N, C-alpha and C positions, 0 to 999 in steps of 0.2 A: 545506502550506498550511492554516492553521487555518480551520475552518468557522464560527467564532463560536458554537459550541454543537452538540452531538450532533444535535439535532433538525433542524438545517439541512443535514446531510450528504447525505441522499438528494436534496435539491434542487440541491445544489451538483454532485453527480455527474451529475444530469440536465442541468445546464447545460453541463457539460464534454463529456458523452458523448451526449446525446440528440439533438443537431440537426444537426451537421455530417457530411459524408461522411468525412472524415479526423478520427478521434477520438483525442484524446490518451490515452496510456496512464495508468490511474488505479488506485492502490491505496488502501485505506481502513483506518485505524486507529480503533477504537470503544472507548469505556468499557465496563466490564462492570457495567452497571446497567440499570434499566428503559429509560431513554432509548437506551442502547446497543443492548438487545435489540429495541426498537421500530425503531431505524434499520436493524438488520440485516434484520428482516423486511420493511421498506418497500423495501431494495434488492433482496431476493429476489423481491418482488412485481413489480418492474419499474416503469417510467415511467407517465405519464398514460394510455397505452394498453396497459399490461401487457407492454411490450417490455422485455427483459432489459437492464439498464444496465451491469452489471458481473458477472463470474463470481464465484461464491462463494469460490473459493480465493484471490480477491484482497481478501478482506475479513478483517481480523484484529481479534480482540476480546481485550482484556487478560484474562489468567487463563484463557483458553479455548484448547482445541486445542493449536496449536504453541506458545502462550504460557502453557500451564498450569504450566510449570516456573518461572515467576517467583515470587520469595520475598517475603513481607510480613510485617511486624509487626502489621498490623491483624487482629485475631482474627476479624473478619467476613469477611475475604478482600479480594481486589482489586476495588476499585470504579473508581478513576481512576489516571492515571498517577502521581500523588503517592504512591499506596500501594506503589509499588515502591522508594521511598526509605526506608532504615532509620528508624525512629522517631527515634532520637537525632540523626540528620542532619536530620530535619524540624524538630526543636526548635532545633538550632544555626541552621538557615536562618531560622526565625522571629525568632530574637535578632538576627541580621545584619539582617534586614528592619526590625526595630522600632528598631534604632540609627539608621537612616536616615530612616525615615518616621514612627515613633511612639516618640520618645525617652523618653517618660514611662513606658513599659513595657519591662521586661526579663524576657522568658520564662525565662532561666536562673535567675531568683530565685523563680520560681512552683512549683518542684518538680513539673514535669510528668512524669508517668510513664504508661506505657501503661494502667495500672489506673485512673487517674483522668482519662484523655482518651478512651479508647474506652469505649462502653457495654458493660455486661456482656452476654455471649452467652447469649440465652434458650434453654432446652431445647426449648421449643415454637416451631416455625418460623413459626407464624402470630403469635406475640407477639414475635418478634424485631425489635429496633429496625432501622429502615432503614439500610442501609450507606451513609452519605453520603460516606465516604472520609476519609482522614487529614487533609487540609487543612480540611475542614469541621469535623470533630471537634476539631481543634486550635484553630480560631477560637472554637468554643463554650467550650472549656476555659479559654482565655485571658480571654475576656470574663467567664466566671463568676468566676475567681479574682481579677480586678482590679476587679469590680463595674461593669464597662462594660455599657452596654445592648447594644452590638454591637461586634464586632471583626472587621476584614477584612483578609486576606492576598491581595493582588493576584497572580494566577497567574503573570504574566510577571516581575514583581519577585522573587516567591518563588523561581521558577526560577533566576534569577541568583544569589539568595542561596544557593540549594542548591549550585550550582557553587562559590561562594566557600567554603562550609562543607567541601566535599570536597576542595578544593585548598589551603584556608588562605590564599587570595589576599587576603581581607578583613582577617583578624586570626589570628594563630597561636593565640590564646587560644580560639577557637572553631572549631577544626579537628577533623573527624571522626576516629574512631579507624581504625587500619589494617583491622580486621575490618569495620567499617561501609563503608569504601572498597571492600573486596573484594566485599561483598555488593551495593553499588550497581553496581560495574563488571560483575558477573556478570549482574545483572538487565538493564542496559542493553545488554550485548553480545547476549544473547538477543534482546531486543526489536529492536535495530537490525539483527541479522542477518536476522530474519524480515521485517522492513520491506524490506531490499534484495532478498530473495529475491522478495517479492511485486512489487517494482518491476521486476526482471528479467523475471518472468513476464509482467507487463503489457506491457512493451516488446516482448518476443518475440511475444506474441499479436497486438499491434497491427501489428507488422511483417508477420507471416504474413498477417493480414487484407488489408494494403495490397497485398502481393505477388499474392494471389489475385484481388483486385479488379481489379488493373492487367492481369494476364493475361487475365482474363475480358473485359474491355473490348477488348483487343487482338484476342482470338479472335472476339468478336462483329463486329468491323469486318472482320476478315480472312474470315470465312465469309460475310458479306454480299456481298462482292465476288468471292469465289471459291467459289461454291455447289458446283461440280462438278469443277473442276480448277484447278490453279495451276502457274506456271512455278517452276523451282528458285530463280531469282533473287527471285521474290516471297516465298518461304519465308526466304531470307537476310535479306531486308529486314524480315520479321516478326521473326526472331531479333534483329536489331539494335534494333528498335523496343522490344521487350519488355526486352532487356538495358539499354537506356539509361534505362528508367524504374525499375529496381531499385536498391536501396541496396547498402550493403557488409555486410549482416548475413550470418550463416552460411547462413540459409535462402535468401537471394537468390543466394548463391554455389552453392548446390545446384541451383537452378533453371537458372543459367548452365551448369553443368556438364552437366545433363541436356540442354539444348538443344545443346551442342557434339557431342553423340553423333549428333545429327540429320544432321550433314554426311555422316558415312559411311553411316548408315542409309538416308537418301534421295538419296544421290549428289549433294549440293549443289554440291561442288567441280567437277563435270563439267558441261560445256555448260550455262551457266545459263539459256539460252533454251529448254531442253527442258522439257517437262511432267513433274511428279513422277509416277513410276511407281505408287507405292503411296499414292495420295491418301487413301483410306479409313484406312490405317495412320497417315498424318500427322494427321488429325482426331482419331484416338484418342490419339495421343501429345499432341496439343494439349489435349484434354480433361483428360489425366492430369497435364499440367503445372501446372494451376491448383491441384491438390492436393498438388503435390510438396512445397511449403513446409510444409504442414500436417503430411504424414508426416514430414518431416524433423525438425520441432519436437517432435513426439510422440516421436521415437526418441531424443532428446537427454535 
């Protein structure tokens, strides 16, 4: 889901995660620039009341940590997602884009090279130019070479043009080389693998949270009406109630498996009208059950 700009991401996460009891699993992908750093800090700081909105391991930032292995032709490093596209592919995509939207400009005739598109890397970090990313640098270079006051590459249209450049779908004459295709494939494989990993983490964490919450609600209701003792049939009803509220996740199945052991442990199959002999043990098992999913998920 696009956020409409990096600065909007913390608020979008707050809208998704900050209000309802059942919170959707969320993972975040940020640019590697000042806006991305600010968004990461805002997410770590929490919502309006300092409540944690999302775990830090569900926040990905291009070029950092798990994504440090991404390769770029930008000598200033990765700022945005366009930087993981080989430079030659970006030029081809700009050419395909211009053929459709700006036919008076042909980037392939402008002799665009990394040395005349990217600003020189300064030795002094304080004097280094801001890394605006390949797309912005390409826009400025095309504008300068054509004498235009401004030149704009729409991100969505540029993304489609990039796919056409990589696959040759638009025109065989503007198809990327095999090496550039391999580089792009490697970069996006690494990126999508880590996004999928974060998605699975988020889904698992939310599943565990739901399981624990539902068990705690059932436990609260049970102990309110059975403060000192309970019949065996009451415990069977409790097991069925909890089981009916669980999904089919591995963590939920672990909870069901644990509750099945209660039949022998508390003699639930014998004389259902009798009181549970070890009522304190039952309460301890019920307390531990809420954390069964957490322990199981941590062990995976």
